[in-house]
C-alpha positions as CSV (number, residue, x, y, z in Angstrom):
1,X,-53.0,-118.9,98.6
2,X,-53.9,-115.3,99.6
3,X,-54.1,-114.5,103.3
4,X,-55.0,-111.0,104.7
5,X,-55.3,-110.2,108.4
6,X,-56.8,-107.1,109.8
7,X,-55.1,-106.7,113.2
8,X,-53.5,-104.3,115.6
9,X,-50.2,-104.3,117.4
10,X,-51.8,-104.2,120.8
11,X,-54.4,-106.9,120.1
12,X,-53.4,-110.1,121.9
13,X,-55.9,-112.0,119.6
14,X,-53.9,-110.6,116.6
15,X,-50.7,-111.8,118.3
16,X,-52.1,-115.3,118.4
17,X,-52.9,-115.3,114.7
18,X,-49.5,-114.0,113.8
19,X,-47.8,-116.7,115.7
20,X,-50.0,-119.4,114.2
21,X,-49.4,-118.2,110.7
22,X,-45.7,-118.1,111.2
23,X,-45.6,-121.5,112.7
24,X,-47.4,-122.8,109.7
25,X,-45.0,-120.8,107.4
26,X,-48.0,-119.2,105.7
27,X,-47.3,-115.7,104.2
28,X,-49.8,-113.1,105.0
29,X,-50.5,-109.4,104.8
30,X,-51.5,-107.6,108.0
31,X,-53.6,-104.4,107.8
32,X,-53.6,-102.3,110.9
33,X,-56.9,-101.2,112.5
34,X,-56.2,-98.9,115.4
35,X,-58.7,-100.1,117.9
36,X,-57.6,-97.5,120.5
37,X,-58.5,-94.7,118.1
38,X,-61.8,-96.3,117.2
39,X,-61.0,-97.3,113.6
40,X,-62.9,-100.5,114.1
41,X,-66.2,-98.5,114.1
42,X,-65.6,-96.7,110.8
43,X,-67.8,-97.7,107.9
44,X,-64.9,-99.2,105.9
45,X,-64.1,-101.7,108.6
46,X,-67.8,-102.2,109.5
47,X,-68.1,-103.8,106.0
48,X,-65.2,-106.1,106.9
49,X,-66.2,-107.2,110.4
50,X,-69.7,-106.2,111.8
51,X,-68.5,-107.1,115.3
52,X,-66.0,-104.2,115.1
53,X,-63.1,-106.2,116.6
54,X,-59.8,-107.6,115.4
55,X,-58.5,-109.9,114.0
56,X,-60.4,-110.5,110.8
57,X,-58.8,-113.3,108.7
58,X,-59.4,-113.4,105.0
59,X,-58.3,-116.5,103.0
60,X,-58.8,-116.4,99.3
61,X,-61.8,-114.0,99.8
62,X,-63.4,-116.0,102.6
63,X,-63.6,-114.2,105.9
64,X,-63.2,-115.7,109.4
65,X,-63.5,-114.1,112.9
66,X,-62.3,-115.1,116.4
67,X,-58.8,-116.2,117.0
68,X,-59.6,-119.8,118.2
69,X,-61.7,-120.5,115.1
70,X,-59.0,-119.0,112.9
71,X,-56.3,-121.2,114.4
72,X,-58.3,-124.3,114.1
73,X,-59.0,-123.4,110.5
74,X,-55.3,-123.1,109.8
75,X,-54.9,-126.7,111.0
76,X,-57.5,-127.7,108.4
77,X,-55.9,-125.9,105.5
78,X,-52.4,-126.8,106.4
79,X,-52.2,-129.8,108.8
80,X,-48.5,-129.7,109.4
81,X,-47.2,-128.6,111.8
82,X,-50.2,-129.3,114.0
83,X,-51.4,-126.7,116.4
84,X,-53.9,-129.2,117.9
85,X,-52.9,-132.8,118.8
86,X,-54.4,-135.7,116.8
87,X,-55.6,-137.5,120.0
88,X,-59.2,-136.3,120.8
89,X,-58.5,-136.1,124.6
90,X,-55.4,-134.1,124.0
91,X,-57.2,-131.8,121.6
92,X,-59.9,-131.1,124.2
93,X,-57.2,-130.4,126.8
94,X,-55.4,-128.0,124.5
95,X,-58.7,-126.2,123.8
96,X,-59.4,-126.0,127.6
97,X,-56.1,-124.3,128.2
98,X,-56.7,-121.9,125.3
99,X,-60.1,-120.9,126.5
100,X,-58.9,-120.1,129.9
101,X,-57.5,-116.9,128.4
102,X,-59.6,-116.5,125.3
103,X,-63.0,-116.9,127.0
104,X,-62.2,-116.2,130.7
105,X,-59.4,-113.8,131.4
106,X,-58.8,-111.8,128.1
107,X,-62.4,-110.5,127.8
108,X,-62.1,-108.9,131.3
109,X,-58.8,-107.1,130.6
110,X,-59.0,-105.7,127.1
111,X,-58.9,-101.9,126.9
112,X,-62.4,-101.4,125.6
113,X,-63.8,-103.3,128.6
114,X,-61.8,-101.2,131.0
115,X,-63.0,-98.1,129.2
116,X,-66.7,-99.2,129.4
117,X,-66.2,-99.8,133.1
118,X,-64.8,-96.4,133.6
119,X,-67.7,-94.8,131.8
120,X,-70.3,-96.9,133.5
121,X,-69.1,-96.6,137.1
122,X,-67.0,-93.4,137.0
123,X,-64.0,-95.4,138.0
124,X,-60.6,-93.8,138.1
125,X,-57.8,-95.0,135.8
126,X,-55.9,-96.5,138.7
127,X,-58.9,-98.6,139.7
128,X,-59.5,-99.8,136.2
129,X,-55.8,-100.8,135.8
130,X,-56.1,-102.7,139.1
131,X,-59.1,-104.5,137.7
132,X,-57.1,-105.6,134.7
133,X,-54.1,-106.6,136.8
134,X,-56.3,-108.7,139.2
135,X,-57.9,-110.8,136.4
136,X,-54.6,-111.2,134.6
137,X,-53.0,-112.5,137.9
138,X,-56.0,-114.9,138.4
139,X,-55.4,-116.3,134.9
140,X,-51.7,-116.7,135.4
141,X,-52.3,-118.4,138.8
142,X,-54.8,-120.8,137.1
143,X,-52.2,-121.7,134.4
144,X,-49.6,-122.2,137.1
145,X,-51.8,-124.7,138.8
146,X,-52.5,-126.6,135.6
147,X,-48.8,-126.7,134.6
148,X,-48.0,-128.0,138.1
149,X,-50.3,-130.9,137.5
150,X,-48.9,-131.6,134.1
151,X,-45.4,-130.2,133.6
152,X,-44.5,-128.8,130.2
153,X,-42.3,-131.3,128.3
154,X,-41.0,-128.9,127.1
155,X,-44.3,-127.3,125.8
156,X,-47.7,-127.5,127.4
157,X,-48.8,-130.7,125.6
158,X,-45.4,-132.2,125.0
159,X,-42.5,-131.8,122.5
160,X,-44.4,-129.7,120.0
161,X,-45.4,-126.1,120.4
162,X,-49.1,-125.6,119.7
163,X,-52.3,-123.7,120.3
164,X,-52.2,-123.9,124.1
165,X,-48.7,-122.4,124.2
166,X,-49.8,-119.6,121.8
167,X,-52.6,-118.7,124.2
168,X,-50.5,-118.9,127.3
169,X,-47.9,-116.7,125.7
170,X,-50.6,-114.2,124.8
171,X,-51.7,-114.1,128.5
172,X,-48.1,-113.3,129.3
173,X,-48.1,-110.4,126.8
174,X,-51.2,-109.1,128.6
175,X,-49.3,-109.3,131.9
176,X,-46.5,-107.2,130.4
177,X,-49.0,-104.5,129.4
178,X,-50.3,-104.3,133.0
179,X,-46.8,-104.7,134.5
180,X,-47.8,-108.0,136.3
181,X,-44.6,-109.9,137.0
182,X,-44.1,-113.6,136.5
183,X,-41.9,-114.4,139.4
184,X,-44.9,-115.9,141.4
185,X,-45.6,-118.2,138.4
186,X,-42.3,-119.9,137.6
187,X,-43.8,-122.6,135.4
188,X,-45.6,-120.1,133.3
189,X,-42.5,-118.0,133.2
190,X,-40.3,-120.9,132.0
191,X,-42.9,-122.0,129.4
192,X,-43.3,-118.5,128.0
193,X,-39.6,-118.1,127.9
194,X,-39.3,-121.2,125.7
195,X,-42.0,-119.9,123.5
196,X,-40.5,-116.4,123.0
197,X,-37.1,-118.0,122.3
198,X,-38.7,-119.1,119.0
199,X,-38.7,-116.5,116.2
200,X,-42.3,-117.2,115.4
201,X,-43.3,-115.9,118.9
202,X,-40.6,-113.1,119.3
203,X,-41.2,-111.6,115.9
204,X,-45.0,-111.6,116.5
205,X,-44.8,-109.8,119.8
206,X,-46.8,-106.6,119.8
207,X,-43.7,-104.4,120.5
208,X,-42.1,-105.8,117.4
209,X,-44.9,-104.7,115.1
210,X,-44.3,-101.8,112.7
211,X,-47.4,-99.8,113.8
212,X,-46.2,-100.0,117.4
213,X,-42.7,-98.8,116.5
214,X,-44.2,-95.8,114.7
215,X,-47.5,-94.2,115.6
216,X,-48.6,-97.0,117.9
217,X,-45.7,-96.4,120.4
218,X,-47.6,-93.3,121.7
219,X,-50.4,-95.4,123.2
């Protein structure tokens, strides 16, 4: 089985795929595409992913895009350990938690969106960072409310870590980028702490990636 991932250290979506692959114990090669320097728009990567985003996941020559679709695909090609529960209602709940960051919060806070806002409205850097921090805080508050209704035991859907936990942990990484603290969200803080105590999460953290530790550290 050959797996290649085009990703970037700062990409939270790439973080999700790293964690999922490591939980599945699937070896992979990651190729860095510096999205802050515009490498995603170069002709070579245009041929890989016409949307000009990361990650791109290639399994035995077959390309997939979008982190949620990729993680569900991993459950199909290697069912154990499961990222999504077997029960249909639990699966839907896990997807709901995942989409709160993937579909709602994350698209509002990624660097390219903040850059477009700055260009479109002439906003200053401070205002753009405040925008990102606002929506990150809103997402954390939403997760806190959901976790208060159904306490982690010890993970979001029970004893096994899964897709929902990966996405919540990714939201916490985004909070770290924007220096949004977690003290106001104790349930999120505890859950993410349990996640990052696992090597699959800690070794996948953006700040642990080789391209961050070298050239990426300047961003």
